[in-house]
C-alpha positions as CSV (number, residue, x, y, z in Angstrom):
1,M,73.4,133.8,95.8
2,A,75.4,131.2,97.4
3,T,76.8,128.5,95.3
4,C,76.1,124.7,95.9
5,D,77.9,122.8,98.4
6,S,78.0,120.2,95.9
7,F,79.9,122.1,93.3
8,R,83.3,121.0,94.1
9,D,82.6,117.5,93.9
10,C,80.2,117.3,91.1
11,T,81.5,115.1,88.5
12,F,78.9,116.3,85.9
13,L,81.3,119.6,86.0
14,R,84.5,117.7,85.9
15,S,83.2,115.6,83.0
16,C,82.3,118.5,80.5
17,E,84.7,121.0,81.7
18,S,87.2,119.7,78.5
19,L,84.2,119.1,76.3
20,R,84.4,122.2,74.4
21,E,80.6,121.5,72.6
22,Y,79.4,121.6,76.4
23,K,81.0,124.7,77.4
24,L,77.7,126.8,76.9
25,A,75.5,124.7,78.2
26,V,77.3,123.9,81.3
27,A,77.6,127.6,81.9
28,G,73.8,127.9,82.0
29,F,73.7,125.0,84.2
30,I,75.9,126.1,86.9
31,R,74.2,129.5,86.3
32,L,70.5,128.2,87.0
33,Y,71.4,125.3,89.4
34,C,74.5,125.6,90.9
35,S,74.1,129.5,91.9
36,G,71.0,130.5,91.1
37,P,67.1,130.1,90.9
38,K,67.0,126.3,90.9
39,I,70.0,125.6,93.2
40,D,67.2,123.6,95.4
41,E,65.8,121.4,92.2
42,C,69.0,120.0,91.1
43,V,68.4,116.5,90.6
44,R,72.3,115.6,91.0
45,K,72.1,116.8,94.2
46,K,68.9,115.1,95.1
47,V,70.6,111.8,94.2
48,G,73.8,112.2,96.1
49,R,71.9,112.9,99.0
50,E,69.5,110.3,98.8
51,L,72.0,107.4,98.1
52,G,75.0,108.6,100.1
53,G,77.4,110.9,98.1
54,Q,78.0,112.7,94.7
55,Q,79.9,109.1,93.9
56,H,76.4,107.6,93.2
57,V,75.4,110.3,90.6
58,P,76.2,109.4,87.1
59,A,78.8,111.9,85.4
60,N,76.5,112.3,82.2
61,M,73.1,113.0,84.2
62,L,72.5,116.9,83.8
63,P,71.4,118.8,86.7
64,N,67.7,118.6,85.4
65,G,67.9,114.5,85.6
66,L,68.1,114.0,82.2
67,P,71.3,112.4,80.4
68,R,73.6,114.3,78.7
69,S,73.2,115.0,74.7
70,G,74.6,111.8,73.2
71,T,74.7,109.5,76.2
72,S,71.8,107.2,77.7
73,D,70.6,106.6,81.1
74,A,70.4,102.8,80.4
75,D,73.2,101.7,82.5
76,W,71.8,104.1,85.6
77,P,70.8,102.0,88.7
78,E,67.2,101.7,89.1
79,G,67.4,103.6,92.5
80,V,69.1,106.7,90.4
81,K,66.5,106.6,87.6
82,K,63.5,106.8,90.1
83,I,64.8,109.3,92.0
84,A,65.3,111.3,88.6
85,R,61.7,110.4,87.5
86,R,60.8,112.2,90.2
87,R,61.3,116.0,89.0
88,L,58.4,115.7,86.8
């Protein structure tokens, strides 16, 4: 299967690569969302496309649209939150 076209620019992957406690979780997200069966369901990719690029995607947003454990979506712009809610 192909790899997501946003893989190299994904701020989530870059922000988590140095966090050892997330290593297994990140590997799972990569397997599912970056090069697996949920590649077209990545909320991060949808936010980037709808808002004009990956720079608009919060670094703490998981591919499923939720904030990374221990963080919050409180500072996410309302447009980002609206797109993330559509995943439900």
